[in-house]
Structure formats: structure tokens, C-alpha cells
N, C-alpha and C positions, 0 to 999 in steps of 0.2 A: 504494501497499500504507500501511498504517496505521501506518508508520516513527517513533519519536520524531526529534525534529529536535536529540540533542542537539548537536551540532556548531553551532548556528545560535542557540541560544536560549537566555537565562539565564535557570533558574529561582526564581521569587520568594516561593515559599511556604518557613515557617521552617523546614520539615523538610529543604528540597533543599539542593542546592550550591550557592546564592546568596548565602548568609548572607554576612556580610563576612569574621568570621573566616576562612570558606571559601575566599572569592576571594582571602584574601591570603595564605592555605596556597596554594594552585593557582599562585599569580604566578612561584613558585621558578623557578630557571633549570633544577633537574635534573629527569629524567624518568623515572620508576619503572614498571617493566616486569612485575616480580614477579608473578605472581598471587597475591591475598590469603591468609591466614592465616584460620581458623577463630576467633572469640574469642567467647567467652562469660564472664560474672562474674569478670573477673582473668583466663581460661584461653585461651590462643594455640598451637593446635595446626598445625600443617603435617599435610597430606593426604597420609600415606606409605600407597598402595592393595597391599592385600595381597589373595591369595583370599578369598572371603566365604564363611563359617559359614552353612551351608546345615541345615536338616534334613536327616534322612537321607531316602535315596531310595526310594520308594515303589515301586520294581520287584520287589526279592524278596516284596513282598505279594499283587502284580499276578500274578506269577508264579506263585506256589501256589493264589492263586486260579482260574488257567487249568488247572492240573494238578489239584486239586480235581476242576474239572467233567468234565477230561475221563476222571478215574479213574472216577467217578460212570455217567457214562454207557457206558462199555465195560463195567462190574461189571452195569451192570442189561440191557443190550441185549443179544443172541446175533449171534450171528458172520453171522445172516442179514437181520438187519435193515438194510433198505437206508440209506445216509447216514448213518450212527452219525458219521464226522469233524463231517457238517455241523452234526448234533445238536447237539455236543460244543462247535462253533466259535461255534452260537446260542446255548447257555448260558452260555460265559464269555465272551461279549460283553455278554450280557445284565444278569451279575451286574459285571462291569467296570465297565458305563456308573454301574448303580445305586450302586455302591459309591463311585466318584467323586465322583457326586452328594454323599452324604454321606457325604465326607471322610476317606472311610478307608483311604485312601492315602497320608493324611500324616501319618507314624508322631507321636504324641505326645510329648513330653518324656521321659518316663519310662514305655514301653510294656507295656501288660497286658493278653493276649488276652481275659479275664473282663469288662473293660470294654467291649469291643468286639463281646462273644460276640451279646445278641439285634440287634444292626443287622445284625450277618454273617449271623447264620442269618435271617433277616427277608427278607431280599436274595433269598438263595439258593432259600427256597420261591416268593418270587415271580417268579423266573425260572425255575425248572422250572413252573411256572401257565404263564409266557409259551410256554415249551417245549413245555407239553402241548397247548393251542390250537394252536400252529404245526403239528403234529405232524396233531393230526386235522384239522386243513382241511386240508390237504395230500396226505393220505395215509391215509385213513378206518379203513380194515382193521388198519394200525399203531399204533390210535389207544394211546395209555400210559391202563392201568388207575387207580384211585384209589389201591393198595396200590404198585403200580409207582410211583407220585408222589412217593408217602410214603417209600419205602424209597430213592427218589435223592435226595429233601430231605434226608434220614437221614448217608446216603452221603458228600457233599458236604460237611456240614456238618464231621462229624466229620473230613475229612481237611484241610479248612479250616483247624481250629480246631487242629489236629496245628502244620500246616505254620506259619500264623501261632504259635501259640507259642513255636515252635522258633525264627522270623527275632526275638520280642519277649525270647524270654531269652538268647540271642548278643546281640542289642543291652546289653540290664540289666548283661551282665557286661560289656562294655566301657564302658558308663560308669562302675560300682564302679573297675575298674580305673586307667581313666585321665581321670579327671574334666578336664570344661576350666574353667581357670584364667579368672577372669572380676573384676570390677570394679561395685562398689556404689555408685550415683551418689544422692544426694542428700544431704539434711540428718543430719550426723554420727552424731547420737544413734539416729535410726530406721535410718540403712544401717549401722551396728554389732550394730542388736539382728536386721538382715534377715541380714546378715553371718553370726551368731553359730549362727540356725537354721537354713541353709543347710550349713553347717561340723556343724553335731549329725546332717545326714542327706545322707550319701557319696552316697548311691543316688540322690539326681537328676541326678546326674553337673556338679553346678556346684561347682566350689570357687574361694571368695572371695577375693583376695589383696590387696586394698584398698579403699581407700573414697575417693570423689572428693566434695570438700566446699570451698565459702568457706572454712571454719574450723573444727579441731579442735576447739572448744568442749570442748576437757578431756576427752575421752570417752576409753576403753582400748580394747583389741581391736586390729584389723587396722590399720596404717599409716594415714594419714589426707593425701590428694596435694592440694594444694592450688594447686601451681604446674600450668604449663605443662610443665616438664622431666620434672618427679615422676611426673605421666600419664603421657607419651610411655616413659618409661624403665619403665613399670611394665606397660606396657603390651608392650614387645619383649620385656623380659628372663624374666619371666613367657607371654611367646606367649597372651594375654589370646583367647578364643573367645568370652567372653560377656559384655553387660553387663546390669546388675540395677537398672532404673528406678524408685527409691524416689521418690512426690510427685509434685508436676507437670513435668510436661517441658517446657512451653512456653518458658520462660526460656534451658531449656540445649540449646536443639534444636541450635542452633548443634554443640556440643560432641557431641551424640549423634550426628550426622549425619558429621562428621570420625574418631569411633571407627567408625562402621557402615561407612566407606571403608574405615575400619584393618583391614575382614574379626570385626568383631566382629558378634553374633549380638545382637539387643536383645529383652530382657523387662520389661514395667511392672510391676511388683509390688504387691498393693492388701493396704499392709502396715496401716493403722491402720481398714480399714473390713471388714465383708463383701464376697467377692465377689459380684456378680448377675449370671451370665451367662446372658444374656437368648438370645446368637447359637451357641452353643456353642465360642467362642472361646478361653473362658479353662480353662488345666490346672493342675491343684492340684501343686504345688512346695514342698517343708517343708511345708508347710500354708497357704501364701499361691495365694490366686490368680493367677496369670502368664497377660499374653497376649503373645504375640508380634507386637513394633513392626517394619515396616519405613518408613520414612522415606524412603528414597531408591529411586528409579527406576532400577534398577540396567542394565537392559537394553531396548532401547528397542524396542516394540512393530514385530515387519515390518509389521504394517498400517499404521502411519503412515510409516516408510520408503517403503514401495511406495505410498502417497497421496500423498507429498513427489514421487517422482520421476514418477510418471503425473500430475500437476497440473502442475508446473514443466517438462517437458517438451513437454506440450501447448501450455502457455500459450506458450513460449518459440516455439513454429512458429503459432503464431496470430498474435502479436505482431511476430513478426520486421520486418514491413513499416514497423509504428509505431517500431518501436527506430531503423531505419534512419532514417527519418526524423526524427525526433527528433535524431538525431548529426547529418546533412548540417544543418539548421537550427542546431543550437547553434555547427557550428562555422561558420555563416557570419555569426553575431549575436555569437559574445562570442566567436572566436578557435579559437587549437588548444589542445588538451587537455581533449577529449572526454568522456573517462571517468575517475572521481575515484576513486583505491583507497587504502584506511585499512587499516592493522592494526587489527583487533579481536579479543576477548575471547571464545573459545567453551566449546563443552562440555569439561569437566574441565579447564580453564584455560587450553586449547591456544589460540593465536593464529593465525590466517587472516587470509587479504585481501578484505575487502567491494569491492564495486563498487556506484558508482553513476554518473547523470550527471552532471558536475560544474556548480553551480549557485552556486559560489561561489570568489574564490581567495584561500585563505590567505596571509597576510603572508610564512611561512617554515616550514619543518618541523616546526620546534618550536614555534609557536602552534598549526600543526594538531592535533596531540599535548596540548596540555597547554590551551588555553585554551577556556575552556564556550561562550564568547560571540568570534565569530571578525569579525573587522575590515572595515569596508567593507560590509557585508553589505546595507547600505542601499541602496548603491549597481549592485546585482544586475540584470543587465538585464531587458526587459521577457519575453523565450523565460524567463529562469530562473525566473523570479516563477511563471510558468504553468506550468513541471516540479514544482517546491515545492508549489505550491495543488492541482494535482491527482493528485499523487505519483507522476507518472510518472519520477520520479527514480528512483523506487526500482527499476522494473522489472527494471535488469541483475541486482537480488539472488538471480533464479531460477534463472538462472547458478550463483551458491552454492550456492541449493538442489540442482541437479541433481548438482554437483559434490558436495555429502554436508558443505561447512563448515556448515549450516545449515538448516533444518526451515522448512516454510511457517509453524509455527506454534508461539511458545516465546518464550523471555525474549528479549528484544531486545537484540543485543552493543554493549558499548563500548570504547572506547579503555583499552590498558593502564592508562594513568595514572591513568584516572576508576576502574577497578576496584578498583585497588590504594588507593586514597582511600575509596573509596564502602564496600570492603568492610572498612575498618578504621574507619568512622564508624557505617554502619548496619546494626543484628543482621539476619541473613539475606540481609545483600545476597550475600555471594559463595556461599550455598548454591543462587543463580540456576544457577550453573553443571555441576549434577549430569546438566542436561540439554541437547540440541543447543540452538543460541539459532533463532530465527525473524526474518522478515518482519513478521509481527503477532504480535499476543497479547493475553491475557484483560485487561492492564494497559493495553494501547491501546486496544481495543474499548471499555474502561470510562473513556474519556477518559484517559487518564496518557499525555499525550502533550507535548510541548513543556515549560513552564512550569508544570509539577508536581512533586509531592512523590517526593523520590527512595523513600525509606523506604516511603510507598503503593506503587512500583512492586514494590519488592521483595517485598511480603508478598501483590501479587497473582498477582506471578510463582511465588512457592512455593507458594501457596493452587491455580495451574492445576498444577504438578508432580506436587504429593500426591494429585489429582483426577485426574490425564490420562486421555482416552480419544480416541475417534476419532470420538464423536459428539460430544462438545467440539470437539474442532478443528474440528466440522464447522461449528458454530454459530459458532466464531468468523470464521473464512471467511465465512459469510454476513454475518454483520456488519460483514465486514472491505468485503463486495462495497458492501454498501449506503452504506458513509461513503463510498466511492468515487463513488457514485451523486450524493451531496449534500459534494462536497469543501469545506472549510474555509480549508487550509491550516493553518502551525503556524511 
């Protein structure tokens, strides 16, 4: 497998952990196993996970559309018409599928039935056309006439609009009565202006309570929060549910991820320029074009876990004879202690025990936990060198994947000591732990193994998480398999 050899190589790039200062810093006698804390612009926040603020459920709207379809079919057809329940079901499913494709079950921040009226009615007309064609093909003697189709469209459109209007009206009342507290993140002056605009329009359902900026800049208005403790206290005491991001979000990505992990919904606000909505993702809040941000993949796709279990279980059965041979030869050539166990940090900063075939013997437990380069690795036996060059020593990690400690594809796990150090040194390093760690990953197949930059690895790992998909996992696994055919070691 294309695992990085952080326990046996010394990175030499300027941005990696092998710089002189870092080596002296790592050479201390104490070992820190505390998970890292997010840092940005001098702000350091503890990730205190709370229930995530999600958009309102689309189930009430789905129920309204289904009820409208049933009502229209029952009102239009007589008691002697065969298959009335089937007709209602076909119509409801057709309209539901069309509305789902148009994202009509993702309620907007400020719901309004008139805004979605053309889309809803247009899909109802298309649904009745599908129903009419199906009835004519299956039972020509009961085919629906043109006036019946028109009446059905009108009845269902009226029922759907009334129902949707009722749902949206209730939601708007709830927004006005109980607006969600919010923080505005960005340059102080611009953030204050955006906050004031939202306070003047309470119907948005968002009530700013503070501004997060590097410095107050002598502005008036809401309190400016410049320290980690101020941000944490404001978020907890006010029950902050939303974060409005003004300006560039790149340099504040770790802070935003921490706030999102704390249960806050993120909105990107176009405060300085007109909004150019090309994909329908922009909503109008207090006159600003706003887009919902989702920086963190909170729930692993079921297909990814299914792929992990299927592939790891199959490979373990296939390579079990090879694992037995490697264990026997390693025991005979290099003595007892065939399996190497080491604590690594996985998803959400939780530790787990990583398994490998032993290819070196650290001087002691302290050295294994804190030294980037393990002593006497140049005296490694011939079979140990073969295991490392062929990556066969990594095969035991398939058991970690099957257990759920790791995934086949994801950021490589590191030891607690270095996780704490790298999390404080490299922006975005701690954000790697929002996903299950992996045997291989985008950073590894891109060549970031061994003597390479930690900063680059973190950047590639976060890019993989932000664009995670089963197809990307498949491509990485194929590239990993190709690398195993021509192993170079590390």
C-alpha cells in the first residue's frame, strides 16, 4: 500500500518537520497526546461538537405534493375508474421526482410560495402528461380527455400551492418569532455593515450578535471578537446557529470548520459586489446574495463504508496465505515480535491501534512515539527491506479497515505527538481528521510520501475530503495498485 513512512524517514523540505528548529522542538522529553486545536489568525478554538444546524426538512412539502396528487385524481375520476390508487401513486411519484431534481424540497432560507409557483406548476403539468400517456397506453378505453388533463392540472396546482403556502407561512412566522443568533466573520468594518443590514430585516430569521475579526478597527456596532475565548463564549452563551462569512474564506477555513463542527450553519455573503447566480444556489437575505457553505463532510457515504468492508474482507481472505508466509519468514529472519502496534490518531481526533509487520526495532517506546527518524534503521534485515519496498508490511492495516478504524482511502494517520505538533504548525492539518483515515490517499498517489512536505500533504488531504466521491476513491485505488506493480520503497 502507498502508506507514508513517517516513522522511518526524515523530511528534508523546508516546510516539513525536518527543519532544524522542528527537530530540536521534537526532541523534548514529554510526549503530548492531546488532539490538536484549530488555529486561524491568532484564534484557537476547541472543537466542541454539537448537533448540526440543518435546513428545515422537506418532508412536509413532499407530503403536500403527494396529498395534492391524490386529491386531484380522486376528484377527477369516477368510482368506476379502475386503478385510481395506482394512478395517484404514479402521478405523485412523477411530480416528486421532478421536484426533487429541481431542488424544490430544499426549503429556502426565507420561504415564499410565489417564488416557486412556476416551477411547481410546470412539473405538475408534466406529471399529468406522463399519467395521461400511461393510461392511454395501458387502457385506451379509459384515456383521459384534454379537458380532464387540464382540470387535473388546475386542481393539483391549486391544492399544492395552498399546502405549500401554509407550510411556508408557518416557517416564516417561526423565523420572525425566534431568529437564530449569528456571528459575522470578516473585516470589521464590512462585517459591521452586513450585521446592521440583517438586524434591520428580522424576517430573514438571522440575528447577528457579534463580529469576528482580527482587530476592532475603531468601528461601532456589535462587539468585535478577536480572541478564542471571546468567540467561544459568544457562541455558547448566545446559542449561535449561523455564521455569515464576508470576504475571502480561505484564510479562515480552520476557524469556519470549527464553528461548523460546533453546529453552526455557514453562509457566504456577497457584501461588496452583485451576486451572479449561475446554478440557482444563491438566496436573497437582507438584500445580499448568500450561498450555503458545507465545508465538512459529516456523514460518511454508506457506499464508501460498504466498499471498505467488501474490499478489505475479500483481500484479507485472498492474501491470508501470503500474510502467514510473511509472518513465518519475518519470525525466522528477524526474531520475535512479528506484528508492530502503534497508536495513531483517526477520525475526530480519536486514537486507535494501527497494525503493521515489524520492519524495525525502536530503541524504546519514547523514541517510537516522538522521533521522526528511528535509530538503526540502516541495519534493517534483508526481508524487512523487502517488506518495506513492496509495501507488504502495510497489508495488516486491512484489518484496521474491516474493523472501522480506517478506510481504504483517506488521509494517512499519524502519531499523537506529531498530530499535536503539526496541528499547531501547519494550517488545515487538524481538519484532516474530519474524515476516517486511510491506507492510501490522494497525497500518497500524488507522490507525497516519505521525504515530502507536511504542508503539501495536509493541502491534498483536505482537497480530497472536500471533493470526496466513490469515483475518486476508485481512481485512487487504481493508482495505488499501479504503484504496487512498480514499487520504489520510501
